[in-house]
GULOLO-800479 format. One record per atom (N, C-alpha, C): x, y, z; residue in three letters. Coordinates in steps of 0.05 Angstrom, whole numbers, padded with zeros to 5 digits, always signed. Layout:
// GULOLO-800479
XYZALA/...
This chain:
// GULOLO-800479
+00017-00024+00000UNK/+00000+00000+00000UNK/+00018+00025+00000UNK/+00026+00034-00023UNK/+00043+00057-00025UNK/+00027+00083-00026UNK/+00036+00102-00011UNK/+00023+00128-00010UNK/+00037+00147-00030UNK/+00022+00167-00038UNK/+00033+00187-00056UNK/+00031+00215-00044UNK/+00034+00216-00018UNK/+00031+00241-00004UNK/+00056+00259-00006UNK/+00079+00248-00012UNK/+00103+00263-00016UNK/+00118+00253-00041UNK/+00122+00270-00061UNK/+00135+00262-00085UNK/+00152+00285-00096UNK/+00172+00278-00111UNK/+00186+00298-00127UNK/+00171+00302-00153UNK/+00167+00327-00162UNK/+00154+00331-00187UNK/+00169+00319-00211UNK/+00155+00314-00233UNK/+00168+00301-00256UNK/+00192+00316-00266UNK/+00192+00343-00264UNK/+00215+00358-00274UNK/+00236+00361-00253UNK/+00231+00351-00229UNK/+00251+00352-00207UNK/+00255+00379-00195UNK/+00237+00398-00201UNK/+00241+00425-00191UNK/+00223+00432-00167UNK/+00206+00414-00160UNK/+00187+00420-00138UNK/+00182+00394-00122UNK/+00171+00398-00098UNK/+00161+00376-00082UNK/+00130+00377-00083UNK/+00118+00354-00088UNK/+00089+00353-00090UNK/+00078+00338-00065UNK/+00059+00350-00051UNK/+00048+00337-00027UNK/+00018+00339-00028UNK/+00004+00322-00013UNK/-00024+00325-00008UNK/-00026+00343+00017UNK/-00042+00363+00016UNK/-00045+00382+00038UNK/-00062+00369+00060UNK/-00049+00359+00081UNK/-00063+00344+00102UNK/-00082+00362+00118UNK/-00078+00388+00117UNK/-00095+00406+00132UNK/-00123+00408+00119UNK/-00125+00399+00094UNK/-00151+00400+00080UNK/-00167+00375+00082UNK/-00154+00354+00091UNK/-00168+00328+00094UNK/-00186+00329+00119UNK/-00208+00314+00119UNK/-00216+00294+00099UNK/-00235+00304+00078UNK/-00241+00330+00079UNK/-00262+00340+00061UNK/-00252+00346+00033UNK/-00226+00352+00030UNK/-00215+00359+00004UNK/-00188+00345+00001UNK/-00183+00333-00023UNK/-00157+00322-00029UNK/-00143+00342-00048UNK/-00126+00359-00036UNK/-00113+00380-00051UNK/-00083+00375-00052UNK/-00071+00375-00076UNK/-00043+00371-00078UNK/-00029+00398-00083UNK/-00007+00402-00069UNK/+00009+00427-00071UNK/+00035+00421-00085UNK/+00044+00440-00102UNK/+00070+00438-00115UNK/+00087+00461-00104UNK/+00108+00454-00090UNK/+00123+00473-00074UNK/+00152+00474-00082UNK/+00163+00499-00084UNK/+00191+00501-00091UNK/+00204+00526-00079UNK/+00189+00543-00065UNK/+00201+00567-00053UNK/+00208+00562-00024UNK/+00230+00575-00014UNK/+00239+00569+00013UNK/+00217+00572+00034UNK/+00201+00594+00033UNK/+00181+00598+00053UNK/+00159+00578+00052UNK/+00150+00571+00028UNK/+00128+00552+00026UNK/+00137+00523+00034UNK/+00162+00517+00029UNK/+00173+00491+00038UNK/+00175+00489+00068UNK/+00184+00511+00080UNK/+00185+00513+00109UNK/+00157+00511+00121UNK/+00138+00527+00110UNK/+00111+00528+00120UNK/+00097+00501+00117UNK/+00104+00486+00096UNK/+00091+00460+00092UNK/+00095+00442+00117UNK/+00119+00444+00128UNK/+00125+00428+00152UNK/+00113+00441+00177UNK/+00117+00467+00180UNK/+00108+00481+00204UNK/+00078+00481+00207UNK/+00064+00485+00184UNK/+00035+00486+00185UNK/+00021+00459+00183UNK/+00038+00438+00183UNK/+00028+00410+00183UNK/+00014+00402+00157UNK/+00020+00416+00135UNK/+00011+00407+00109UNK/+00023+00380+00102UNK/+00047+00376+00111UNK/+00060+00350+00111UNK/+00067+00344+00140UNK/+00060+00320+00149UNK/+00065+00313+00177UNK/+00068+00283+00180UNK/+00077+00275+00204UNK/+00086+00247+00208UNK/+00116+00246+00205UNK/+00130+00236+00225UNK/+00159+00238+00226UNK/+00172+00227+00200UNK/+00166+00203+00191UNK/+00178+00193+00166UNK/+00172+00211+00142UNK/+00147+00220+00139UNK/+00140+00236+00116UNK/+00154+00263+00117UNK/+00158+00274+00141UNK/+00172+00299+00144UNK/+00201+00295+00134UNK/+00213+00273+00142UNK/+00241+00268+00134UNK/+00243+00265+00103UNK/+00225+00251+00091UNK/+00225+00247+00062UNK/+00221+00274+00049UNK/+00202+00289+00058UNK/+00197+00316+00047UNK/+00221+00334+00050UNK/+00234+00333+00073UNK/+00257+00350+00078UNK/+00280+00344+00059UNK/+00285+00318+00054UNK/+00306+00311+00035UNK/+00301+00322+00007UNK/+00277+00318-00003UNK/+00270+00329-00029UNK/+00270+00360-00029UNK/+00261+00372-00007UNK/+00260+00401-00006UNK/+00289+00413-00007UNK/+00307+00401+00008UNK/+00335+00411+00008UNK/+00347+00408-00020UNK/+00341+00386-00034UNK/+00351+00382-00061UNK/+00339+00403-00080UNK/+00313+00409-00078UNK/+00300+00429-00095UNK/+00312+00456-00090UNK/+00317+00463-00065UNK/+00329+00489-00059UNK/+00358+00491-00068UNK/+00372+00469-00066UNK/+00400+00468-00075UNK/+00402+00472-00105UNK/+00382+00462-00119UNK/+00383+00465-00148UNK/+00378+00493-00157UNK/+00368+00510-00139UNK/+00363+00538-00145UNK/+00386+00557-00137UNK/+00405+00546-00123UNK/+00428+00563-00114UNK/+00445+00573-00137UNK/+00450+00599-00136UNK/+00469+00611-00155UNK/+00494+00618-00140UNK/+00516+00604-00146UNK/+00540+00607-00131UNK/+00564+00607-00150UNK/+00584+00623-00143UNK/+00609+00625-00160UNK/+00629+00603-00152UNK/+00625+00591-00129UNK/+00644+00571-00120UNK/+00629+00550-00104UNK/+00641+00527-00101UNK/+00629+00506-00084UNK/+00627+00516-00055UNK/+00647+00530-00047UNK/+00647+00541-00019UNK/+00622+00558-00014UNK/+00617+00576-00033UNK/+00593+00593-00031UNK/+00568+00576-00032UNK/+00568+00556-00049UNK/+00544+00538-00051UNK/+00538+00525-00024UNK/+00558+00515-00011UNK/+00553+00501+00015UNK/+00545+00520+00037UNK/+00554+00545+00036UNK/+00544+00565+00055UNK/+00514+00569+00052UNK/+00506+00572+00027UNK/+00477+00576+00021UNK/+00461+00551+00028UNK/+00473+00528+00022UNK/+00459+00503+00028UNK/+00455+00500+00058UNK/+00475+00507+00074UNK/+00472+00506+00103UNK/+00450+00524+00113UNK/+00447+00547+00101UNK/+00426+00565+00109UNK/+00398+00554+00104UNK/+00395+00541+00081UNK/+00370+00528+00074UNK/+00364+00505+00094UNK/+00385+00490+00099UNK/+00382+00467+00117UNK/+00374+00477+00145UNK/+00386+00498+00155UNK/+00380+00508+00182UNK/+00351+00517+00184UNK/+00342+00531+00163UNK/+00314+00541+00164UNK/+00295+00518+00164UNK/+00299+00498+00146UNK/+00281+00476+00145UNK/+00281+00461+00172UNK/+00304+00458+00184UNK/+00307+00443+00209UNK/+00293+00456+00232UNK/+00289+00482+00231UNK/+00276+00497+00252UNK/+00246+00495+00252UNK/+00235+00482+00231UNK/+00206+00482+00228UNK/+00192+00464+00248UNK/+00204+00441+00255UNK/+00192+00422+00275UNK/+00215+00409+00291UNK/+00221+00420+00314UNK/+00245+00411+00329UNK/+00243+00384+00341UNK/+00219+00373+00345UNK/+00217+00347+00359UNK/+00222+00323+00341UNK/+00213+00324+00317UNK/+00215+00301+00299UNK/+00244+00297+00289UNK/+00257+00276+00298UNK/+00285+00272+00292UNK/+00289+00265+00263UNK/+00269+00254+00250UNK/+00272+00247+00221UNK/+00279+00272+00205UNK/+00269+00295+00213UNK/+00275+00319+00198UNK/+00305+00325+00198UNK/+00317+00326+00221UNK/+00346+00332+00222UNK/+00362+00310+00210UNK/+00354+00285+00214UNK/+00370+00262+00203UNK/+00370+00264+00172UNK/+00347+00269+00160UNK/+00345+00270+00131UNK/+00362+00293+00120UNK/+00360+00316+00133UNK/+00375+00339+00123UNK/+00405+00334+00126UNK/+00413+00321+00147UNK/+00442+00315+00151UNK/+00451+00295+00129UNK/+00435+00276+00123UNK/+00442+00256+00103UNK/+00446+00269+00076UNK/+00427+00285+00068UNK/+00428+00297+00042UNK/+00451+00317+00040UNK/+00456+00333+00061UNK/+00479+00351+00061UNK/+00505+00336+00060UNK/+00507+00314+00075UNK/+00531+00298+00076UNK/+00537+00286+00048UNK/+00516+00277+00035UNK/+00520+00265+00008UNK/+00530+00286-00011UNK/+00522+00311-00008UNK/+00531+00333-00025UNK/+00561+00338-00020UNK/+00568+00339+00006UNK/+00596+00346+00013UNK/+00616+00325+00004UNK/+00607+00300+00001UNK/+00624+00279-00009UNK/+00633+00283-00037UNK/+00618+00300-00052UNK/+00624+00306-00080UNK/+00639+00332-00083UNK/+00649+00343-00061UNK/+00665+00367-00062UNK/+00688+00365-00082UNK/+00690+00385-00100UNK/+00711+00385-00120UNK/+00703+00372-00146UNK/+00679+00361-00148UNK/+00670+00347-00172UNK/+00651+00364-00188UNK/+00644+00387-00178UNK/+00626+00405-00193UNK/+00597+00403-00184UNK/+00581+00424-00191UNK/+00554+00426-00182UNK/+00536+00404-00191UNK/+00540+00394-00215UNK/+00523+00373-00226UNK/+00526+00347-00209UNK/+00551+00340-00203UNK/+00556+00316-00187UNK/+00544+00319-00159UNK/+00546+00343-00148UNK/+00535+00349-00121UNK/+00505+00345-00121UNK/+00491+00357-00140UNK/+00462+00355-00142UNK/+00453+00327-00147UNK/+00467+00313-00164UNK/+00459+00285-00170UNK/+00461+00268-00144UNK/+00482+00273-00128UNK/+00485+00258-00104UNK/+00462+00264-00084UNK/+00455+00289-00083UNK/+00433+00297-00065UNK/+00406+00284-00074UNK/+00402+00283-00100UNK/+00378+00270-00110UNK/+00377+00240-00103UNK/+00400+00227-00108UNK/+00401+00198-00102UNK/+00396+00193-00072UNK/+00407+00210-00055UNK/+00403+00206-00026UNK/+00374+00210-00018UNK/+00362+00230-00030UNK/+00334+00236-00024UNK/+00316+00213-00032UNK/+00320+00202-00056UNK/+00305+00179-00065UNK/+00310+00155-00047UNK/+00335+00151-00038UNK/+00342+00129-00021UNK/+00327+00131+00006UNK/+00324+00155+00017UNK/+00309+00159+00042UNK/+00281+00149+00039UNK/+00268+00156+00017UNK/+00240+00147+00012UNK/+00239+00117+00008UNK/+00257+00106-00008UNK/+00257+00077-00014UNK/+00261+00061+00012UNK/+00279+00071+00029UNK/+00284+00057+00055UNK/+00259+00058+00072UNK/+00245+00080+00072UNK/+00221+00082+00088UNK/+00200+00062+00079UNK/+00197+00058+00053UNK/+00178+00039+00043UNK/+00184+00011+00054UNK/+00209+00003+00053UNK/+00218-00023+00063UNK/+00214-00025+00093UNK/+00221-00003+00108UNK/+00218-00003+00137UNK/+00189-00007+00145UNK/+00171+00007+00131UNK/+00142+00006+00138UNK/+00132-00023+00134UNK/+00140-00035+00113UNK/+00131-00063+00108UNK/+00141-00082+00129UNK/+00167-00079+00136UNK/+00178-00097+00157UNK/+00165-00092+00184UNK/+00161-00067+00191UNK/+00149-00060+00217UNK/+00121-00072+00218UNK/+00106-00070+00196UNK/+00079-00080+00195UNK/+00078-00111+00198UNK/+00098-00124+00186UNK/+00100-00153+00188UNK/+00104-00161+00217UNK/+00123-00148+00231UNK/+00128-00154+00259UNK/+00103-00148+00276UNK/+00090-00126+00270UNK/+00066-00119+00285UNK/+00044-00139+00283UNK/+00042-00152+00260UNK/+00021-00172+00256UNK/+00024-00196+00274UNK/+00048-00201+00284UNK/+00053-00224+00301UNK/+00043-00218+00330UNK/+00035-00194+00335UNK/+00027-00186+00362UNK/-00003-00185+00366UNK/-00018-00189+00345UNK/-00047-00186+00346UNK/-00061-00211+00335UNK/-00087-00212+00340UNK/-00103-00234+00330UNK/-00127-00223+00314UNK/-00137-00240+00296UNK/-00160-00233+00281UNK/-00183-00225+00299UNK/-00196-00203+00294UNK/-00218-00194+00311UNK/-00211-00176+00334UNK/-00186-00170+00338UNK/-00177-00153+00360UNK/-00188-00125+00358UNK/-00192-00113+00381UNK/-00198-00084+00382UNK/-00173-00069+00387UNK/-00168-00048+00371UNK/-00143-00033+00372UNK/-00150-00004+00377UNK/-00137+00008+00397UNK/-00139+00037+00401UNK/-00116+00052+00389UNK/-00121+00072+00373UNK/-00100+00088+00361UNK/-00101+00117+00371UNK/-00078+00130+00370UNK/-00077+00159+00377UNK/-00061+00173+00356UNK/-00070+00196+00347UNK/-00058+00212+00326UNK/-00060+00196+00300UNK/-00040+00200+00282UNK/-00041+00186+00256UNK/-00013+00176+00249UNK/-00011+00150+00244UNK/+00014+00138+00236UNK/+00010+00119+00214UNK/-00006+00128+00194UNK/-00012+00111+00171UNK/+00004+00120+00146UNK/-00006+00112+00122UNK/+00008+00120+00097UNK/+00012+00150+00094UNK/-00006+00166+00104UNK/-00003+00195+00102UNK/+00021+00205+00117UNK/+00029+00190+00138UNK/+00052+00199+00154UNK/+00078+00186+00145UNK/+00077+00169+00124UNK/+00101+00155+00115UNK/+00101+00153+00085UNK/+00110+00131+00074UNK/+00109+00126+00045UNK/+00093+00101+00038UNK/+00089+00084+00057UNK/+00077+00058+00051UNK/+00066+00045+00077UNK/+00041+00037+00077UNK/+00029+00024+00100UNK/+00027+00043+00125UNK/+00049+00054+00132UNK/+00051+00069+00157UNK/+00066+00054+00178UNK/+00068+00065+00202UNK/+00082+00052+00224UNK/+00061+00042+00243UNK/+00049+00060+00259UNK/+00029+00051+00279UNK/+00004+00040+00266UNK/-00003+00047+00242UNK/-00026+00036+00228UNK/-00019+00014+00208UNK/+00006+00011+00202UNK/+00014-00007+00181UNK/+00005-00036+00185UNK/+00005-00045+00209UNK/-00004-00072+00215UNK/-00033-00076+00208UNK/-00049-00055+00212UNK/-00078-00057+00206UNK/-00082-00059+00176UNK/-00067-00043+00160UNK/-00070-00045+00131UNK/-00060-00071+00120UNK/-00037-00080+00130UNK/-00026-00106+00121UNK/-00045-00129+00129UNK/-00055-00127+00153UNK/-00074-00148+00162UNK/-00099-00149+00145UNK/-00109-00125+00138UNK/-00133-00124+00121UNK/-00128-00138+00094UNK/-00104-00134+00083UNK/-00097-00148+00058UNK/-00097-00178+00061UNK/-00091-00188+00085UNK/-00089-00216+00090UNK/-00113-00228+00103UNK/-00135-00213+00104UNK/-00160-00224+00113UNK/-00166-00220+00143UNK/-00150-00205+00157UNK/-00155-00199+00185UNK/-00178-00179+00187UNK/-00194-00181+00207UNK/-00215-00161+00213UNK/-00209-00149+00240UNK/-00202-00124+00240UNK/-00197-00109+00265UNK/-00220-00090+00271UNK/-00223-00084+00296UNK/-00242-00063+00304UNK/-00226-00041+00317UNK/-00224-00019+00303UNK/-00206+00003+00311UNK/-00222+00025+00325UNK/-00212+00034+00347UNK/-00223+00058+00361UNK/-00202+00080+00358UNK/-00209+00100+00343UNK/-00190+00122+00337UNK/-00195+00146+00354UNK/-00176+00152+00372UNK/-00177+00177+00387UNK/-00178+00201+00368UNK/-00195+00220+00372UNK/-00196+00243+00354UNK/-00170+00259+00354UNK/-00156+00259+00377UNK/-00129+00272+00380UNK/-00131+00302+00377UNK/-00142+00314+00398UNK/-00142+00344+00400UNK/-00114+00355+00404UNK/-00109+00380+00396UNK/-00128+00399+00384UNK/-00129+00398+00353UNK/-00110+00383+00340UNK/-00109+00384+00311UNK/-00125+00361+00298UNK/-00136+00344+00314UNK/-00155+00324+00304UNK/-00143+00305+00283UNK/-00118+00297+00286UNK/-00106+00279+00266UNK/-00120+00252+00266UNK/-00130+00243+00290UNK/-00144+00218+00291UNK/-00170+00219+00276UNK/-00185+00241+00280UNK/-00211+00245+00267UNK/-00208+00250+00237UNK/-00190+00268+00230UNK/-00188+00277+00202UNK/-00172+00258+00185UNK/-00152+00245+00197UNK/-00133+00229+00181UNK/-00135+00199+00185UNK/-00133+00191+00211UNK/-00134+00162+00216UNK/-00161+00150+00208UNK/-00183+00162+00217UNK/-00209+00151+00210UNK/-00214+00153+00180UNK/-00203+00173+00167UNK/-00205+00176+00138UNK/-00191+00154+00124UNK/-00166+00148+00132UNK/-00150+00127+00119UNK/-00162+00099+00123UNK/-00170+00094+00148UNK/-00180+00067+00155UNK/-00207+00062+00141UNK/-00224+00082+00142UNK/-00250+00079+00129UNK/-00247+00075+00099UNK/-00229+00090+00087UNK/-00224+00088+00058UNK/-00214+00060+00051UNK/-00199+00047+00069UNK/-00188+00021+00064UNK/-00208-00002+00072UNK/-00232+00006+00082UNK/-00251-00014+00089UNK/-00246-00028+00115UNK/-00231-00014+00133UNK/-00225-00025+00160UNK/-00246-00013+00179UNK/-00257-00030+00196UNK/-00278-00021+00215UNK/-00265-00002+00235UNK/-00275+00023+00235UNK/-00264+00044+00252UNK/-00286+00059+00266UNK/-00283+00064+00292UNK/-00301+00080+00308UNK/-00286+00103+00319UNK/-00295+00127+00314UNK/-00282+00151+00324UNK/-00292+00157+00352UNK/-00273+00162+00370UNK/-00280+00170+00398UNK/-00265+00195+00405UNK/-00277+00210+00424UNK/-00262+00233+00436UNK/-00239+00222+00453UNK/-00219+00238+00456UNK/-00195+00230+00471UNK/-00203+00221+00500UNK/-00222+00235+00512UNK/-00229+00228+00540UNK/-00247+00204+00543UNK/-00252+00190+00520UNK/-00268+00166+00521UNK/-00251+00140+00522UNK/-00225+00143+00520UNK/-00207+00120+00518UNK/-00210+00102+00543UNK/-00211+00114+00566UNK/-00213+00098+00591UNK/-00238+00081+00591UNK/-00260+00092+00582UNK/-00285+00077+00582UNK/-00284+00052+00563UNK/-00275+00056+00539UNK/-00274+00033+00520UNK/-00255+00012+00529UNK/-00233+00021+00543UNK/-00215+00001+00555UNK/-00229-00015+00577UNK/-00243-00001+00595UNK/-00257-00014+00617UNK/-00279-00033+00607UNK/-00291-00026+00584UNK/-00312-00043+00573UNK/-00301-00068+00558UNK/-00274-00070+00557UNK/-00262-00094+00545UNK/-00261-00093+00515UNK/-00264-00070+00504UNK/-00264-00068+00474UNK/-00236-00065+00462UNK/-00216-00061+00479UNK/-00189-00056+00469UNK/-00170-00079+00477UNK/-00157-00091+00457UNK/-00138-00112+00462UNK/-00109-00102+00460UNK/-00105-00079+00447UNK/-00078-00067+00444UNK/-00080-00038+00436UNK/-00060-00023+00443UNK/-00058+00005+00435UNK/-00035+00007+00415UNK/-00040+00021+00392UNK/-00019+00025+00372UNK/-00014+00054+00368UNK/+00011+00063+00371UNK/+00019+00090+00366UNK/+00045+00091+00351UNK/+00049+00113+00336UNK/+00075+00118+00324UNK/+00092+00134+00343UNK/+00112+00148+00332UNK/+00129+00165+00349UNK/+00144+00184+00332UNK/+00152+00206+00345UNK/+00168+00226+00331UNK/+00197+00226+00339UNK/+00203+00215+00363UNK/+00231+00211+00371UNK/+00231+00191+00394UNK/+00250+00172+00393UNK/+00254+00153+00415UNK/+00282+00157+00426UNK/+00283+00162+00452UNK/+00309+00165+00465UNK/+00323+00138+00468UNK/+00349+00139+00475UNK/+00365+00115+00477UNK/+00354+00096+00498UNK/+00340+00107+00518UNK/+00330+00090+00540UNK/+00301+00080+00534UNK/+00290+00087+00511UNK/+00264+00077+00503UNK/+00241+00096+00509UNK/+00246+00119+00522UNK/+00226+00139+00525UNK/+00218+00149+00497UNK/+00191+00153+00492UNK/+00182+00159+00465UNK/+00165+00184+00465UNK/+00173+00203+00448UNK/+00157+00227+00443UNK/+00138+00223+00420UNK/+00113+00229+00425UNK/+00092+00227+00405UNK/+00072+00249+00410UNK/+00051+00250+00393UNK/+00031+00271+00395UNK/+00020+00273+00423UNK/+00015+00298+00431UNK/+00004+00303+00458UNK/-00020+00285+00464UNK/-00020+00273+00487UNK/-00041+00255+00495UNK/-00033+00226+00495UNK/-00010+00220+00481UNK/-00001+00192+00479UNK/+00006+00181+00507UNK/+00020+00196+00523UNK/+00028+00186+00549UNK/+00004+00180+00567UNK/-00018+00195+00564UNK/-00042+00190+00579UNK/-00055+00163+00571UNK/-00054+00157+00545UNK/-00064+00131+00535UNK/-00047+00109+00547UNK/-00021+00113+00548UNK/-00003+00092+00559UNK/-00008+00087+00589UNK/-00014+00108+00604UNK/-00020+00105+00632UNK/-00046+00089+00636UNK/-00066+00096+00620UNK/-00091+00081+00621UNK/-00087+00052+00614UNK/-00072+00047+00593UNK/-00067+00019+00584UNK/-00053+00003+00606UNK/-00034+00016+00619UNK/-00020+00002+00641UNK/-00040-00005+00663UNK/-00058+00013+00670UNK/-00077+00008+00691UNK/-00096-00016+00684UNK/-00105-00017+00659UNK/-00123-00037+00651UNK/-00110-00063+00640UNK/-00083-00063+00641UNK/-00069-00087+00633UNK/-00070-00093+00603UNK/-00070-00071+00587UNK/-00071-00073+00558UNK/-00044-00067+00546UNK/-00034-00083+00527UNK/-00008-00078+00515UNK/-00008-00051+00501UNK/+00014-00036+00504UNK/+00017-00010+00492UNK/+00042-00012+00474UNK/+00038-00011+00448UNK/+00060-00014+00428UNK/+00067+00011+00414UNK/+00092+00017+00413UNK/+00103+00040+00398UNK/+00116+00029+00372UNK/+00107+00039+00349UNK/+00118+00031+00323UNK/+00138+00051+00314UNK/+00163+00042+00309UNK/+00185+00061+00307UNK/+00206+00052+00287UNK/+00207+00066+00264UNK/+00230+00061+00245UNK/+00256+00070+00258UNK/+00278+00057+00250UNK/+00304+00064+00262UNK/+00311+00093+00259UNK/+00301+00106+00238UNK/+00307+00134+00233UNK/+00296+00152+00255UNK/+00277+00142+00271UNK/+00265+00157+00292UNK/+00279+00153+00319UNK/+00297+00135+00321UNK/+00312+00130+00346UNK/+00336+00149+00347UNK/+00338+00164+00369UNK/+00360+00183+00372UNK/+00378+00173+00395UNK/+00399+00159+00387UNK/+00418+00148+00407UNK/+00434+00170+00421UNK/+00434+00194+00409UNK/+00448+00217+00422UNK/+00431+00230+00444UNK/+00406+00222+00445UNK/+00387+00232+00465UNK/+00384+00211+00486UNK/+00395+00216+00510UNK/+00396+00195+00531UNK/+00369+00187+00541UNK/+00352+00207+00548UNK/+00326+00201+00559UNK/+00305+00221+00548UNK/+00280+00216+00554UNK/+00259+00234+00545UNK/+00261+00262+00556UNK/+00276+00265+00578UNK/+00279+00292+00589UNK/+00296+00310+00571UNK/+00311+00297+00552UNK/+00327+00313+00534UNK/+00313+00320+00508UNK/+00288+00312+00505UNK/+00273+00317+00481UNK/+00260+00344+00482UNK/+00265+00361+00463UNK/+00252+00388+00463UNK/+00223+00385+00454UNK/+00205+00396+00470UNK/+00177+00394+00464UNK/+00168+00421+00450UNK/+00158+00418+00426UNK/+00149+00441+00411UNK/+00123+00452+00423UNK/+00121+00478+00427UNK/+00097+00491+00435UNK/+00086+00507+00412UNK/+00059+00505+00408UNK/+00047+00517+00385UNK/+00026+00538+00392UNK/+00015+00551+00373UNK/-00003+00574+00377UNK/-00028+00566+00392UNK/-00037+00585+00408UNK/-00062+00580+00423UNK/-00087+00579+00405UNK/-00084+00590+00381UNK/-00106+00589+00362UNK/-00114+00561+00355UNK/-00095+00542+00356UNK/-00102+00514+00350UNK/-00122+00503+00370UNK/-00121+00513+00394UNK/-00140+00504+00415UNK/-00166+00519+00414UNK/-00165+00545+00410UNK/-00189+00562+00412UNK/-00203+00568+00386UNK/-00189+00566+00364UNK/-00200+00575+00339UNK/-00202+00554+00317UNK/-00182+00538+00314UNK/-00181+00519+00291UNK/-00204+00499+00293UNK/-00218+00496+00271UNK/-00240+00477+00268UNK/-00266+00486+00282UNK/-00266+00511+00292UNK/-00290+00522+00305UNK/-00299+00546+00288UNK/-00326+00548+00285UNK/-00337+00571+00271UNK/-00332+00597+00287UNK/-00334+00594+00314UNK/-00329+00617+00332UNK/-00309+00608+00353UNK/-00295+00626+00366UNK/-00276+00618+00387UNK/-00289+00602+00409UNK/-00274+00582+00418UNK/-00285+00564+00439UNK/-00280+00574+00467UNK/-00265+00596+00470UNK/-00258+00607+00496UNK/-00254+00637+00493UNK/-00256+00652+00515UNK/-00252+00681+00513UNK/-00224+00687+00502UNK/-00222+00709+00487UNK/-00197+00716+00474UNK/-00174+00720+00494UNK/-00181+00730+00518UNK/-00160+00737+00537UNK/-00150+00712+00553UNK/-00163+00690+00550UNK/-00155+00666+00565UNK/-00129+00654+00553UNK/-00109+00649+00570UNK/-00084+00638+00562UNK/-00087+00609+00555UNK/-00070+00599+00537UNK/-00070+00571+00529UNK/-00042+00559+00531UNK/-00041+00534+00539UNK/-00016+00519+00538UNK/-00019+00498+00517UNK/-00003+00498+00496UNK/-00008+00480+00473UNK/+00018+00466+00465UNK/+00027+00447+00481UNK/+00050+00430+00473UNK/+00041+00411+00451UNK/+00057+00407+00431UNK/+00050+00390+00409UNK/+00054+00360+00415UNK/+00072+00355+00434UNK/+00080+00327+00440UNK/+00081+00323+00470UNK/+00081+00298+00479UNK/+00089+00290+00505UNK/+00107+00266+00503UNK/+00120+00259+00525UNK/+00139+00237+00525UNK/+00128+00214+00542UNK/+00125+00191+00531UNK/+00116+00167+00545UNK/+00140+00153+00557UNK/+00140+00149+00583UNK/+00162+00136+00597UNK/+00164+00107+00588UNK/+00188+00098+00584UNK/+00193+00071+00574UNK/+00180+00050+00591UNK/+00176+00055+00617UNK/+00164+00035+00635UNK/+00135+00030+00628UNK/+00123+00047+00612UNK/+00095+00044+00604UNK/+00092+00030+00577UNK/+00115+00025+00563UNK/+00114+00014+00536UNK/+00119-00016+00537UNK/+00100-00031+00526UNK/+00102-00060+00525UNK/+00124-00069+00506UNK/+00125-00057+00483UNK/+00146-00063+00463UNK/+00148-00041+00443UNK/+00172-00039+00432UNK/+00177-00020+00410UNK/+00182-00037+00385UNK/+00166-00032+00365UNK/+00167-00049+00340UNK/+00183-00033+00319UNK/+00205-00045+00310UNK/+00222-00032+00291UNK/+00224-00050+00266UNK/+00237-00040+00245UNK/+00240-00056+00221UNK/+00260-00080+00225UNK/+00275-00079+00247UNK/+00294-00100+00252UNK/+00284-00120+00273UNK/+00261-00115+00284UNK/+00250-00134+00303UNK/+00234-00120+00325UNK/+00224-00136+00344UNK/+00209-00126+00366UNK/+00227-00123+00390UNK/+00228-00100+00401UNK/+00246-00094+00424UNK/+00230-00091+00450UNK/+00239-00104+00470UNK/+00226-00101+00496UNK/+00246-00092+00517UNK/+00236-00085+00541UNK/+00254-00076+00562UNK/+00274-00098+00570UNK/+00298-00090+00579UNK/+00308-00062+00583UNK/+00315-00050+00556UNK/+00303-00027+00550UNK/+00306-00015+00524UNK/+00334-00004+00518UNK/+00347+00008+00538UNK/+00373+00019+00533UNK/+00392-00002+00522UNK/+00392-00025+00534UNK/+00410-00047+00526UNK/+00400-00060+00500UNK/+00374-00065+00498UNK/+00364-00080+00476UNK/+00362-00064+00450UNK/+00356-00038+00452UNK/+00357-00021+00428UNK/+00385-00019+00417UNK/+00404-00016+00435UNK/+00432-00014+00427UNK/+00441-00040+00414UNK/+00433-00062+00425UNK/+00441-00088+00414UNK/+00428-00092+00386UNK/+00403-00084+00384UNK/+00388-00088+00359UNK/+00400-00072+00336UNK/+00409-00048+00343UNK/+00419-00030+00322UNK/+00449-00025+00322UNK/+00463-00040+00340UNK/+00492-00037+00341UNK/+00501-00010+00349UNK/+00486+00003+00366UNK/+00494+00030+00375UNK/+00497+00030+00405UNK/+00511+00050+00415UNK/+00517+00052+00443UNK/+00509+00080+00453UNK/
């Protein structure tokens, strides 16, 4: 199940995305090539999901590099660094963004002294490789996830970690799509995921479109459906996993994990290796992005939902403590506690 939410245009001069802020009511594709609009695509969540952001960033840096007018390679790399820095500042929590930008810049620098054409070709190859790798990772993650569930299971999801957030199948939702292809019938309860409603707008949209049984619930209903015995497992993606297994994901994820622990329900984090940050020791080291109060009081409402003078606290993410996570599912296998040792062993990192 390959998604087409992030692509390089046929002429290679633009990045084409589906505008996720317009879903589910409109499927609008944007063709982007200007620095500000590429930055805004990430910041405004027109493209979102950690893997999709990384794929987009790789292509975006290549597109911007192809526009650089420089008299020397030294000048070229100065301008490239500026583009990279601006793109990287758009979403500080998602590690895929910085990883992809680093990879594409590094591939360019390896061609130093070979001319601009060689540099750009290397950047293009690396950007395509990032997307191809994501497709393979999503399939592998989905295969491992399928070993953890049974036909007929009830699954609770939070935020969106499907094809829209990746290139193929998804991470947190990938098992559901792969299972559907193989005849599994799941009963999914999708948290709406306030304030940006990714669960309502995106997860329920994707699952319903694929013919998977999905019931939308408000975030504060999760405890009740768990108590009623409707949930056999919780599936979430992630934006960054620290070396000790602490996982940053959309705000509200840690609350779901606490509830799952109380009710004895497995809580699974689906995580491509590109999302693991071994340089980040614990979740305390993860920077949490804070966003505009308008997302709470204004967005998706005809009129403001609170008085204009009322202050808002709007963190985009929270960090789920590794002690609440039953397993982290990666493309290399299923990792369980102790995460610091087992993640390092699985990926050969320290």
